[in-house]
matplotlib code that plots the C-alpha trace (Angstrom):
import matplotlib.pyplot as plt

x = [-65.8, -65.9, -67.1, -65.4, -67.5, -66.9, -66.9, -70.4, -73.5, -76.1, -74.2, -76.0, -78.8, -79.4, -78.3, -80.6, -84.0, -81.6, -80.1, -83.1, -82.5, -78.8, -79.8, -82.4, -79.1, -77.2, -79.9, -80.0, -77.1, -75.9, -73.2, -71.1, -71.5, -67.9, -67.2, -65.1, -66.1, -64.6, -63.3, -65.6, -64.1, -61.4, -63.8, -63.4, -65.1, -66.9, -68.9, -69.7, -71.6, -75.0, -74.3, -76.7, -75.7, -73.7, -75.6, -72.7, -73.3, -73.6, -70.9, -73.4, -72.9, -71.2, -71.0, -68.2, -66.9, -67.4, -63.3, -63.7, -65.7, -62.6, -64.7, -65.2, -61.6, -60.6, -63.6, -62.7, -59.1, -59.8, -62.7, -62.4, -60.0, -58.0, -54.3, -53.0, -55.1, -55.7, -58.9, -57.4, -59.3, -59.8, -60.5, -58.8, -54.6, -53.4, -50.2, -46.8, -43.7, -42.1, -39.3, -40.9, -41.3, -43.5, -41.3, -41.4, -43.8, -45.3, -43.5, -45.7, -47.3, -50.9, -51.9, -54.0, -57.8, -58.1, -60.3, -59.1, -55.2, -53.3, -54.7, -58.7, -58.8, -61.0, -59.3, -62.2, -65.5, -65.6, -66.9, -69.9, -71.5, -72.2, -74.8, -73.4, -74.6, -72.8, -69.7, -69.8, -70.5, -68.0, -65.1, -66.3, -65.9, -62.2, -61.8, -63.2, -61.0, -58.3, -58.6, -59.2, -55.9, -54.0, -55.7, -55.3, -51.5, -50.6, -53.0, -50.9, -47.4, -48.8, -49.2, -52.6, -53.3, -50.8, -51.1, -52.2, -52.7, -53.4, -54.9, -53.0, -52.7, -55.5, -58.4, -60.0, -59.6, -61.4, -64.7, -64.8, -64.6, -66.7, -69.4, -70.2, -71.0, -74.4, -74.7, -75.8, -71.8, -69.6, -65.9, -63.3, -60.5, -56.7, -55.5, -56.2, -59.7, -61.3, -63.1, -65.2, -66.2, -66.4, -68.6, -71.2, -72.1, -69.4, -69.3, -66.2, -66.9, -67.4, -63.7, -62.3, -63.8, -62.3, -59.1, -59.0, -60.1, -62.5, -65.8, -68.3, -65.7, -68.1, -65.0, -65.2, -61.1, -59.7, -58.4, -55.7, -55.9, -57.8, -58.5, -62.3, -65.0, -68.5, -71.6, -74.1, -71.8, -71.2, -67.5, -65.6, -63.3, -59.3, -56.8, -52.7, -52.0, -51.4, -53.7, -56.2, -58.3, -58.6, -59.9, -62.3, -63.9, -64.1, -65.9, -68.6, -68.5, -69.3, -72.2, -73.5, -73.9, -75.6, -78.1, -78.8, -78.5, -77.4, -74.2, -70.6, -67.7, -64.7, -61.9, -58.5, -55.2, -51.8, -49.5, -47.4, -50.8, -50.2, -46.8, -48.6, -50.2, -53.2, -53.7, -53.1, -54.7, -57.7, -57.1, -57.4, -60.6, -63.2, -61.3, -62.7, -66.0, -66.7, -67.3, -68.6, -65.7, -64.3, -60.6, -58.9, -55.2, -53.5, -50.4, -48.9, -45.1, -44.5, -44.6, -43.6, -40.1, -40.1, -40.5, -42.5, -39.2, -38.2, -41.5, -42.2, -40.5, -44.0, -45.9, -47.1, -50.6, -53.2, -51.3, -51.9, -55.8, -55.0, -52.9, -55.6, -58.5, -59.4, -60.6, -58.4, -58.3, -55.6, -56.6, -55.1, -55.7, -55.5, -58.3, -61.7, -63.9, -61.7, -62.1, -65.8, -66.2, -63.7, -65.7, -69.3, -69.1, -66.4, -69.7, -72.2, -70.0, -69.4, -73.1, -74.5, -71.9, -71.1, -67.3, -64.7, -62.7, -59.0, -58.5, -55.2, -55.3, -51.4, -51.5, -48.4, -48.5, -48.0, -48.0, -45.6, -46.9, -47.6, -46.9, -44.3, -42.9, -40.2, -40.2, -37.5, -35.0, -35.8, -37.5, -36.2, -38.5, -38.6, -40.0, -42.8, -43.7, -43.9, -46.5, -48.1, -49.1, -48.4, -50.9, -52.9, -56.2, -58.0, -57.1, -57.6, -60.6, -61.5, -60.4, -62.7, -65.9, -64.4, -64.0, -68.0, -68.9, -69.9, -67.5, -65.8, -63.0, -65.5, -67.1, -63.7, -62.7, -66.1, -65.9, -62.5, -62.7, -66.0, -64.3, -61.5, -63.9, -65.8, -63.0, -61.2, -64.5, -64.7, -61.4, -62.1, -65.1, -63.5, -60.6, -62.6, -65.3, -63.7, -62.0, -64.2, -64.0, -61.5, -63.8, -65.0, -61.3, -62.9, -66.1, -67.9, -65.8, -67.3, -70.5, -68.5, -65.5, -62.7, -61.2, -57.5, -59.4, -60.4, -56.9, -55.7, -58.7, -57.6, -54.4, -54.7, -57.0, -54.2, -52.3, -54.0, -54.0, -51.0, -49.3, -52.4, -49.8, -49.2, -52.9, -55.5, -57.0, -60.7, -59.1, -62.0, -61.2]
y = [58.1, 60.5, 63.9, 66.5, 68.7, 72.2, 72.8, 74.8, 72.1, 74.1, 72.5, 68.9, 70.8, 72.2, 69.3, 67.2, 67.5, 66.5, 63.5, 61.4, 58.1, 59.0, 62.3, 59.5, 57.7, 60.4, 61.5, 58.6, 57.1, 60.8, 61.0, 59.4, 54.9, 53.9, 51.7, 49.9, 47.7, 45.7, 42.3, 39.3, 36.8, 34.5, 31.4, 28.3, 27.8, 24.9, 26.6, 29.7, 27.2, 28.6, 32.2, 34.3, 37.2, 39.8, 42.9, 45.3, 48.5, 48.1, 49.3, 50.7, 54.2, 56.7, 57.9, 55.5, 56.6, 59.7, 59.9, 61.7, 64.7, 66.7, 67.9, 64.6, 63.9, 67.0, 66.4, 63.0, 63.4, 65.8, 63.7, 60.2, 58.5, 60.6, 61.6, 57.9, 56.9, 57.9, 58.1, 56.6, 56.1, 52.4, 52.3, 53.4, 53.2, 52.6, 54.5, 52.9, 54.4, 50.7, 50.5, 47.5, 46.0, 43.7, 40.1, 38.7, 35.2, 34.2, 31.5, 29.0, 27.8, 28.3, 24.7, 23.3, 21.5, 18.0, 15.2, 11.9, 10.4, 8.7, 5.4, 6.2, 7.2, 9.9, 12.5, 15.0, 15.2, 18.7, 18.0, 18.0, 15.1, 13.0, 10.4, 7.0, 7.6, 10.8, 9.9, 6.6, 8.8, 11.0, 8.1, 6.7, 9.7, 9.7, 6.8, 7.4, 10.6, 8.9, 6.1, 8.4, 10.1, 7.1, 5.6, 9.2, 9.7, 6.3, 7.6, 10.5, 8.5, 6.4, 9.3, 8.7, 12.2, 15.6, 16.3, 16.0, 17.1, 14.8, 15.5, 12.5, 13.0, 15.7, 13.9, 14.6, 18.0, 17.8, 15.4, 16.8, 20.5, 20.3, 17.9, 20.9, 23.5, 24.1, 23.8, 27.8, 28.4, 29.3, 27.6, 29.8, 26.6, 26.2, 22.9, 20.5, 20.8, 18.0, 16.2, 19.1, 19.1, 15.8, 15.5, 18.0, 15.4, 16.0, 12.7, 10.2, 10.3, 14.5, 14.2, 12.6, 14.1, 17.3, 15.6, 13.8, 17.6, 15.9, 16.7, 16.3, 18.0, 21.2, 23.7, 22.4, 21.0, 24.8, 24.1, 21.9, 18.6, 19.2, 22.8, 21.8, 24.2, 23.7, 26.2, 23.7, 22.2, 26.6, 25.5, 28.3, 27.0, 26.8, 28.9, 28.1, 31.4, 31.2, 32.8, 34.9, 33.3, 34.5, 38.6, 36.6, 34.8, 38.1, 39.8, 37.1, 37.2, 40.8, 40.2, 37.3, 39.5, 43.0, 40.6, 39.4, 35.6, 33.3, 32.0, 32.3, 31.8, 29.7, 29.4, 27.9, 27.9, 26.7, 27.8, 29.0, 31.1, 33.4, 34.3, 36.1, 40.0, 39.1, 36.7, 39.9, 42.4, 40.2, 38.8, 42.8, 43.9, 40.9, 42.1, 45.6, 45.1, 42.5, 39.6, 36.1, 33.6, 31.7, 31.0, 27.6, 27.6, 24.2, 24.0, 21.0, 21.9, 22.8, 25.7, 23.4, 23.1, 25.4, 24.9, 27.0, 27.8, 29.7, 31.4, 33.1, 33.5, 33.8, 30.6, 29.5, 31.3, 31.4, 34.1, 36.5, 36.5, 37.5, 40.0, 41.3, 41.4, 37.8, 35.0, 31.9, 29.0, 26.0, 22.1, 19.4, 19.1, 14.6, 14.2, 14.3, 15.3, 18.1, 19.6, 19.1, 20.6, 23.5, 24.4, 24.0, 26.2, 29.0, 28.9, 29.9, 32.3, 34.3, 33.8, 35.2, 37.5, 39.0, 38.6, 36.3, 33.8, 32.0, 28.3, 27.1, 23.3, 21.4, 18.0, 17.1, 16.8, 13.5, 13.5, 15.2, 18.8, 18.1, 15.1, 17.7, 17.7, 14.8, 15.7, 13.6, 15.7, 18.3, 16.0, 12.0, 9.6, 8.1, 11.7, 11.1, 7.7, 8.3, 10.5, 8.9, 5.8, 6.8, 10.0, 9.0, 10.7, 7.9, 5.5, 7.2, 8.3, 4.4, 3.5, 5.2, 4.0, 0.6, 1.2, 2.8, -0.4, 1.3, 0.2, -3.5, -5.0, -7.3, -3.5, -2.2, -4.7, -4.7, -0.5, -0.2, -3.3, -0.7, 1.9, 0.9, -0.5, 2.7, 4.8, 2.9, 3.0, 6.2, 6.8, 3.8, 6.1, 9.7, 7.8, 7.3, 10.1, 12.5, 16.0, 19.3, 20.9, 23.4, 26.1, 25.8, 27.4, 30.7, 31.5, 32.1, 35.3, 37.8, 38.5, 39.0, 37.1, 40.4, 39.8, 38.7, 35.4, 34.6, 34.5, 32.1, 30.0, 29.9, 29.5, 26.8, 24.6, 24.6, 23.4, 20.4, 20.3, 20.1, 17.7, 15.4, 13.1, 15.6, 15.6, 12.9, 11.1, 12.4, 15.9, 17.6, 21.1]
z = [46.5, 49.6, 50.0, 52.0, 53.8, 55.4, 58.6, 58.2, 59.1, 56.6, 53.7, 54.6, 55.3, 52.2, 49.9, 52.4, 50.1, 46.7, 48.4, 48.9, 50.5, 50.8, 52.8, 54.7, 55.8, 57.0, 59.1, 60.2, 61.1, 62.4, 59.8, 57.2, 57.6, 58.5, 56.0, 58.6, 61.5, 64.2, 63.7, 64.8, 67.9, 66.1, 66.8, 63.8, 60.7, 61.8, 64.8, 62.4, 60.8, 62.3, 62.3, 61.4, 58.8, 59.1, 60.1, 58.9, 57.0, 52.8, 50.6, 48.0, 49.5, 48.4, 52.5, 53.1, 56.1, 58.4, 58.8, 55.7, 57.4, 59.1, 61.9, 62.9, 63.3, 65.3, 67.6, 68.3, 68.7, 71.6, 72.8, 71.3, 73.8, 75.3, 73.5, 73.8, 70.9, 66.9, 65.7, 62.3, 59.2, 59.9, 63.3, 66.9, 66.5, 70.2, 71.1, 72.8, 73.6, 72.1, 69.5, 68.8, 65.2, 63.8, 64.0, 60.8, 61.7, 64.2, 67.1, 66.1, 62.6, 61.7, 62.8, 60.7, 61.2, 60.4, 61.4, 59.4, 60.1, 58.0, 58.7, 59.2, 62.0, 63.3, 65.6, 66.5, 66.0, 65.0, 61.5, 59.5, 59.6, 56.7, 55.5, 54.3, 50.8, 50.3, 51.8, 49.7, 46.9, 47.5, 47.4, 44.2, 42.7, 44.4, 43.0, 39.8, 39.3, 40.0, 37.3, 34.9, 35.9, 35.4, 31.9, 30.5, 31.7, 30.1, 27.0, 26.5, 27.2, 23.9, 21.8, 21.7, 23.3, 23.2, 26.6, 30.1, 33.6, 36.9, 40.3, 41.6, 45.5, 45.2, 44.9, 48.3, 47.5, 44.4, 45.3, 48.7, 48.1, 44.8, 47.3, 50.2, 47.1, 45.2, 41.7, 41.6, 43.0, 39.6, 39.7, 38.1, 38.4, 37.3, 35.9, 38.3, 39.2, 36.5, 40.0, 40.5, 37.1, 37.3, 40.6, 39.0, 36.1, 33.2, 31.9, 31.3, 27.7, 28.0, 29.6, 26.6, 23.9, 25.1, 24.9, 22.0, 20.7, 18.4, 16.8, 20.2, 21.7, 23.7, 23.5, 19.5, 19.8, 20.2, 24.2, 25.4, 26.8, 30.0, 29.6, 30.5, 30.6, 30.7, 30.8, 31.8, 34.9, 35.9, 35.3, 33.9, 31.8, 32.4, 31.0, 31.7, 33.0, 36.3, 38.6, 36.3, 37.3, 40.8, 40.2, 37.6, 40.9, 42.8, 40.1, 39.8, 43.1, 43.7, 40.5, 42.4, 45.9, 43.2, 42.7, 45.7, 44.6, 47.4, 46.6, 45.9, 44.1, 44.6, 42.4, 42.8, 42.6, 43.8, 45.9, 43.0, 42.0, 44.9, 43.9, 40.8, 41.4, 40.5, 43.9, 45.6, 43.8, 43.8, 47.6, 48.3, 46.3, 47.5, 51.1, 50.6, 48.0, 50.4, 48.0, 49.0, 47.0, 48.3, 47.5, 47.8, 47.4, 47.0, 48.7, 47.2, 48.1, 44.2, 41.2, 39.0, 39.9, 42.8, 45.9, 48.4, 50.5, 47.4, 46.6, 50.1, 53.3, 55.5, 57.1, 54.3, 52.0, 55.2, 56.4, 53.4, 53.5, 57.4, 55.5, 53.8, 56.4, 55.1, 57.5, 56.8, 57.9, 57.0, 55.9, 55.7, 52.4, 51.9, 54.6, 53.0, 56.0, 57.0, 52.9, 53.1, 56.9, 55.9, 52.4, 53.3, 56.6, 53.9, 51.9, 54.4, 55.7, 52.5, 51.8, 55.3, 56.0, 52.3, 53.0, 51.4, 52.7, 51.9, 52.7, 52.7, 52.1, 53.0, 50.4, 48.1, 44.3, 43.5, 40.0, 37.5, 37.1, 33.4, 30.7, 30.0, 33.4, 34.4, 38.1, 39.5, 38.7, 41.4, 43.8, 44.7, 43.8, 47.3, 48.5, 46.0, 46.5, 49.9, 49.5, 47.1, 49.4, 52.7, 52.9, 50.0, 50.5, 48.7, 51.0, 54.2, 52.9, 52.0, 55.7, 57.5, 55.3, 56.0, 60.2, 59.6, 57.8, 54.4, 52.7, 51.7, 49.7, 47.6, 47.1, 45.9, 43.2, 41.9, 41.6, 40.6, 37.7, 36.3, 36.5, 34.6, 31.8, 31.7, 31.4, 28.6, 26.4, 26.6, 25.5, 22.1, 21.6, 21.6, 19.4, 16.5, 16.5, 13.9, 14.6, 13.9, 10.2, 9.9, 8.9, 13.2, 14.2, 12.8, 13.9, 17.1, 17.6, 15.0, 13.8, 10.5, 10.2, 9.0, 6.2, 7.5, 9.2, 5.9, 4.2, 7.2, 6.5, 2.8, 3.8, 6.7, 4.0, 1.0, 3.7, 4.2, 0.8, 0.3, 2.9, 3.9, 5.8, 7.8, 9.7, 10.6, 8.2, 9.6, 9.9, 7.2, 6.0]

ax = plt.figure().add_subplot(projection="3d")
ax.plot(x, y, z, "-o")
ax.set_aspect("equal")
plt.show()
């Protein structure tokens, strides 16, 4: 909102006693506070780790831009930069006599931040140092996620669960980003971030309960398998609809800002999600309102069967953040150290400077999109195998641990055997637990259920009683 002020200065003089703090703000700033500010120097994210809070003007005021004041505009056209500069809302714009269109892209693609190469060798010292304890814990959870995905996928193929989504090839994105966050940071996932929830303490048994939809499932069997959610772990429930969680994360971030909570929200999405209107609306809203949110894009090359080359012509996703005025970085998504460093720096930037940050992680979806997909129909088996073996983030991180002397083959054998045993046990237990009662389908929405829901419940109970063989034996009414 802005006020159009006439040339008469007596207007503000008469309004000032009625404006209270806004009048004082106006007087102290000698005009309406400018919403726009000069962009800071383009230094790397890691170098900003120690940066202090930003002193940019707050947005909690209707006095957002001195450019709403016509007299100021006219004065600046005459005195602020001469005839070669236009003082336009948003900042000064220089004139040129060259008929020069902006190119469709940069001559060179945006560089990708990396610390570990494919052999687990350090390529730089510009990363956040982590302890051996944290490094081993991160690797343990990466291996746990890998094991859980492998066995749950097999369980689906055996017909024991109806659906599953793996994060094969994206274990570093899951665990390393989760390790760089705090529990106070709300997570708005897509459907390939189960490792984030795993890191936060959601147990293997809870994962199995959800996939089997038994009565111990905290979603009460109402969600598709692998569509997890947990209030306790500040992890919003997964929705199959693409990118709808992105604007939700921005709204949550803005509420954190208004409540002055020392946290930020983070939302995960794939390259396909950036082709939706929700992504663009969310990015623009976050940039304009300066919401402390991290946009984390898993650019894994494929939106189900659509390659990135068929989605956009620009240089990936990182340049889209820049176009909206959002600090952005491209990271090697198969490098756990790079992911951890980038997310930790982005979190500090989002909180201390109260601004959004976009991370594009280049990785590869090593498995099928879901168990309903056969990715060999649109990409070669050789391509998949090369990425799964040569670029495996779990193997890369393990090699680094071994070079540091923090891991060895004996520890690996023991860990893998233990994890497999734990996952199999969780599945066996979940499989034996009865399903939630049918009545749970109709609860938790209305305080007093309407008549049409009662009719639907009655019809469903009659169908179960009439065709008992069509339903599980432990499916109670």
